C-alpha positions as CSV (number, residue, x, y, z in Angstrom):
1,X,0.8,10.7,-19.1
2,X,-1.8,7.9,-18.7
3,X,-4.7,7.7,-21.0
4,X,-7.9,8.9,-19.7
5,X,-10.3,6.5,-18.3
6,X,-14.0,7.0,-17.9
7,X,-15.1,8.2,-14.5
8,X,-16.5,5.5,-12.4
9,X,-18.5,6.3,-9.0
10,X,-17.5,2.8,-7.5
11,X,-13.6,3.7,-8.6
12,X,-14.1,7.2,-7.0
13,X,-15.5,5.7,-4.0
14,X,-12.5,3.3,-3.4
15,X,-10.0,6.3,-3.7
16,X,-12.0,8.3,-1.3
17,X,-12.2,5.4,1.2
18,X,-8.5,4.9,0.9
19,X,-7.9,8.6,1.5
20,X,-9.5,8.3,4.9
21,X,-7.2,5.4,5.8
22,X,-3.8,5.2,7.2
23,X,-3.9,1.4,7.9
24,X,-3.4,0.2,4.3
25,X,-6.6,-1.9,4.1
26,X,-6.6,-5.0,1.9
27,X,-9.0,-5.5,-0.9
28,X,-11.4,-7.4,1.4
29,X,-11.7,-4.5,3.8
30,X,-12.1,-2.2,1.0
31,X,-14.8,-4.5,-0.6
32,X,-17.0,-4.6,2.8
33,X,-16.9,-1.0,3.2
34,X,-17.5,0.0,-0.4
35,X,-20.4,-2.6,-0.4
36,X,-22.2,-0.3,2.3
37,X,-22.4,2.3,-0.6
38,X,-22.7,0.0,-3.5
39,X,-24.6,-3.3,-2.4
40,X,-24.3,-4.7,-5.9
41,X,-20.8,-4.2,-6.2
42,X,-18.6,-7.6,-6.5
43,X,-15.2,-8.4,-5.1
44,X,-13.9,-8.9,-8.6
45,X,-15.1,-5.4,-9.3
46,X,-12.9,-4.1,-6.3
47,X,-9.9,-6.1,-7.4
48,X,-10.2,-4.8,-11.0
49,X,-10.3,-1.3,-10.1
50,X,-7.7,-1.5,-7.5
51,X,-5.6,-3.2,-10.3
52,X,-6.4,-0.3,-12.5
53,X,-5.6,2.4,-10.1
54,X,-2.2,1.0,-8.9
55,X,-1.2,0.6,-12.6
56,X,-2.0,4.2,-13.3
57,X,0.0,5.3,-10.3
58,X,-3.3,6.6,-8.5
59,X,-2.8,4.5,-5.5
60,X,-0.1,2.2,-4.3
61,X,-0.2,-1.6,-4.2
62,X,1.9,-2.9,-1.3
63,X,2.8,-6.6,-1.9
64,X,5.2,-8.1,0.5
65,X,5.9,-12.1,1.6
66,X,3.3,-13.6,3.9
67,X,0.6,-11.0,3.5
68,X,-2.2,-9.8,1.5
69,X,-1.8,-7.1,-0.8
70,X,-2.5,-3.8,0.8
71,X,-3.3,-0.5,-0.7
72,X,-2.4,3.2,0.1
73,X,-3.7,6.2,-1.2
74,X,-0.6,8.3,-0.6
75,X,1.5,8.2,-3.8
76,X,4.1,10.6,-2.6
77,X,7.3,8.9,-2.2
78,X,7.5,7.4,1.4
79,X,8.5,4.1,3.3
80,X,6.3,1.5,5.2
81,X,7.0,-0.7,8.3
82,X,5.4,-4.3,8.3
83,X,4.9,-5.8,11.8
84,X,6.0,-9.4,11.7
85,X,3.9,-10.3,14.4
86,X,0.5,-8.5,13.9
87,X,0.8,-7.9,10.0
88,X,0.2,-4.0,10.8
89,X,1.4,-2.0,8.0
90,X,2.4,1.7,8.9
91,X,3.9,4.8,7.1
92,X,7.6,5.7,7.9
93,X,7.7,9.8,7.3
94,X,11.3,10.2,6.4
95,X,13.0,11.9,3.5
96,X,13.2,9.3,0.6
97,X,16.5,7.8,-0.1
98,X,15.7,5.6,-3.0
99,X,17.2,7.8,-5.8
100,X,20.5,7.8,-4.2
101,X,20.4,3.9,-3.8
102,X,19.3,3.8,-7.4
103,X,21.8,6.3,-8.7
104,X,24.6,4.1,-6.8
105,X,23.4,0.7,-8.2
106,X,22.9,2.3,-11.8
107,X,26.8,2.9,-11.7
108,X,27.9,-0.8,-11.1
109,X,24.5,-2.5,-12.9
110,X,24.8,-3.1,-16.6
111,X,20.9,-2.4,-16.9
112,X,18.7,0.5,-16.3
113,X,17.0,0.7,-12.8
114,X,14.0,3.0,-12.5
115,X,12.6,2.2,-9.3
116,X,13.2,0.4,-5.8
117,X,10.9,-0.7,-3.2
118,X,11.9,-0.8,0.5
119,X,9.9,-2.1,3.3
120,X,11.1,-2.3,6.9
121,X,10.2,-5.0,8.9
122,X,10.1,-5.7,12.7
123,X,8.0,-5.6,15.6
124,X,5.6,-2.7,16.1
125,X,5.4,-0.8,19.3
126,X,1.9,-2.1,20.1
127,X,3.3,-5.7,19.9
128,X,6.5,-4.6,21.9
129,X,4.6,-3.6,24.7
130,X,2.2,-6.7,24.4
131,X,5.1,-9.0,24.5
132,X,6.5,-7.1,27.8
133,X,3.3,-7.3,29.4
134,X,3.6,-11.2,29.1
135,X,7.1,-11.3,30.5
136,X,6.0,-9.5,33.6
């Protein structure tokens, strides 16, 4: 169990904002929106709170090659799709198979694996349609 931390209106606002979003916003997007409610908040404060919240498991930090970190308020096990054309990140709602993979790898790996991260990459439906329109 995580140690208790002092409540913060700014931290609560960050979580509340993330709970309204399904697009997995970046820290900059979060900052621009939180700044409307807290005009004196700094980008550094947003980054520190996002780091604390993700370390505690209150939110998920999504890091992947070639893109800015994004944040997700849904901490239940789920997968993400990253469009390699527009950078959009969306949830894929399927039953988690991480534990099955971890169990299989733990049988052959001499260490102890506790977690795995799976991202699906490709082209989103919107970009596929846009590409088809260009060809027509």
